[in-house]
Structures are given as C-alpha cells and as structure tokens.
C-alpha angles and dihedrals in degrees: 000000000000114000106225097184111110116244097206100055141037129211121243092243090061094043094053097036092106141002096261094054091047091050090051091053093048090047090054092050091049091049091057088060093066106020115100131200098050097110130094096237131060106335094217089066093054099082098144122238096349089057091051090051091050092048092051089052092047091051091061118109095239096082129063121195111190099176136037094243108177090347097245111149089345093150091049092052090055094053 
C-alpha cells in the first residue's frame, strides 16, 4: 500500500494529541528563538531572537548608515 501521510509535516491534531507531543512542538518553537544559521541569507545574520531584536533596533529612524562598512545587517539598515 502507498503511504499517503506526508513525512515533512504533522497535523495539529497529532501534535496536540497528548502532553509529550505538545511539549516537543513548543520545544522546537523555543529552539528557533536562539538557534542561528537556519535562514536562507548570510548565516551570521541569523542569530535567532537576539538578531531580531538587533534588527528592530537598526530599523529605527534614529540611525543613518551611509556605507556598507563590514556588511553586517546592511540590508536592514537600508530598510
């Protein structure tokens, strides 16, 4: 028989069927907050939650960056 269940995703009913599955899902979400290198662009800029906080600060209108410098967060500065 052909197994029609996808191997790259899980339905919400399975995830929240019991406490252990729910804890595993929450653990994965929490891990994304501090794990870097999961993005599609330059891996050094994917530092999890601390990088998001830095980017939000950079995107404020109180800082002007007129040159690329070392290139860190260059695209975020130009937002």
